[in-house]
C-alpha positions as CSV (number, residue, x, y, z in Angstrom):
1,M,0.0,0.0,0.0
2,I,2.8,2.4,0.8
3,E,4.5,1.7,-2.5
4,D,1.2,2.6,-4.2
5,M,1.1,5.8,-2.3
6,L,4.6,6.7,-3.4
7,E,3.8,6.0,-7.0
8,E,0.6,8.1,-6.7
9,L,2.9,10.9,-5.6
10,G,4.9,10.5,-8.8
11,L,7.9,8.8,-7.1
12,K,9.5,5.7,-8.5
13,V,10.1,2.9,-6.0
14,V,13.5,1.4,-7.0
15,A,13.8,-1.2,-4.2
16,S,12.0,-2.6,-1.2
17,A,13.2,-4.8,1.6
18,A,11.3,-6.6,4.3
19,H,14.4,-7.8,6.2
20,L,17.3,-5.9,7.8
21,K,20.1,-7.7,5.9
22,K,18.6,-6.9,2.5
23,A,17.9,-3.3,3.6
24,C,21.5,-2.8,4.7
25,E,22.7,-4.1,1.4
26,L,20.4,-1.7,-0.5
27,A,21.4,1.2,1.7
28,T,25.1,0.5,1.1
29,T,25.0,-0.1,-2.7
30,G,21.7,1.3,-3.9
31,S,21.2,4.4,-6.0
32,F,18.2,6.4,-4.9
33,D,17.3,9.9,-3.7
34,L,15.5,9.1,-0.4
35,A,14.4,6.2,1.7
36,L,11.2,5.5,3.7
37,L,12.3,3.2,6.6
38,D,9.8,1.2,8.6
39,V,11.3,1.2,12.1
40,N,10.5,-2.5,12.6
41,L,11.6,-4.9,9.8
42,A,10.4,-8.4,10.6
43,G,11.2,-7.9,14.3
44,E,14.5,-6.1,13.9
45,F,15.0,-2.3,14.3
46,V,16.1,-0.5,11.1
47,F,18.6,1.8,12.8
48,P,21.7,0.2,11.1
49,V,20.2,1.1,7.8
50,A,19.6,4.7,8.9
51,R,23.2,4.9,10.0
52,V,24.4,3.9,6.5
53,L,22.1,6.3,4.8
54,R,23.2,9.1,7.1
55,E,26.8,8.4,6.2
56,R,25.9,8.5,2.5
57,R,23.9,11.7,3.1
58,I,20.8,10.1,1.7
59,P,17.7,11.6,3.3
60,F,15.3,9.2,5.0
61,L,12.0,9.2,6.8
62,F,11.1,6.8,9.5
63,S,7.7,5.2,9.4
64,T,6.5,3.9,12.8
65,G,3.4,2.4,14.4
66,Y,4.8,3.0,17.8
67,G,3.1,6.4,18.1
68,A,6.3,8.2,18.9
69,P,9.6,9.1,17.2
70,P,12.2,6.4,16.9
71,V,13.5,4.9,20.1
72,E,17.2,5.3,19.4
73,E,18.5,8.5,21.0
74,E,20.7,9.3,18.1
75,F,17.6,9.5,15.8
76,R,15.3,11.4,18.2
77,D,15.3,14.4,15.8
78,A,15.0,12.4,12.6
79,P,11.9,12.9,10.6
80,A,9.1,10.3,11.2
81,I,5.6,9.6,10.2
82,G,3.2,7.6,12.4
83,K,1.1,4.8,10.9
84,P,-1.5,4.8,9.7
85,F,-1.0,7.8,7.5
86,S,-2.7,9.2,4.4
87,V,-1.1,9.9,1.0
88,D,-1.4,13.7,1.8
89,Q,0.4,13.3,5.1
90,L,3.1,11.3,3.4
91,N,3.4,13.9,0.7
92,D,3.8,16.7,3.2
93,K,6.5,14.8,5.1
94,L,8.4,13.9,1.9
95,R,8.3,17.5,0.7
96,T,9.6,18.8,4.0
97,L,12.4,16.1,3.9
98,L,13.5,17.0,0.4
99,S,13.4,20.7,1.0
100,H,15.9,20.3,3.9
101,S,18.3,18.0,2.0
């Protein structure tokens, strides 16, 4: 559903990962402009991926169903969107993210 939302916003989804190992590989070697990171990937936190993206200076947005910003202290100021969210809310967050990068 989120991929459909991104495409509706005119964005091209170049990769998707449901597991941390694959997400880390994509973050390290992939070519893309931004990333939407679900905080929980099959029971593992996505923070190692966020660290790689931060080092590569690729903007990212956390998606979380926990009702609060990410739990890692180092990412407390990182942009996040709480689930469930609408396509309009996602659009607003992504525009803000891209305007600051």
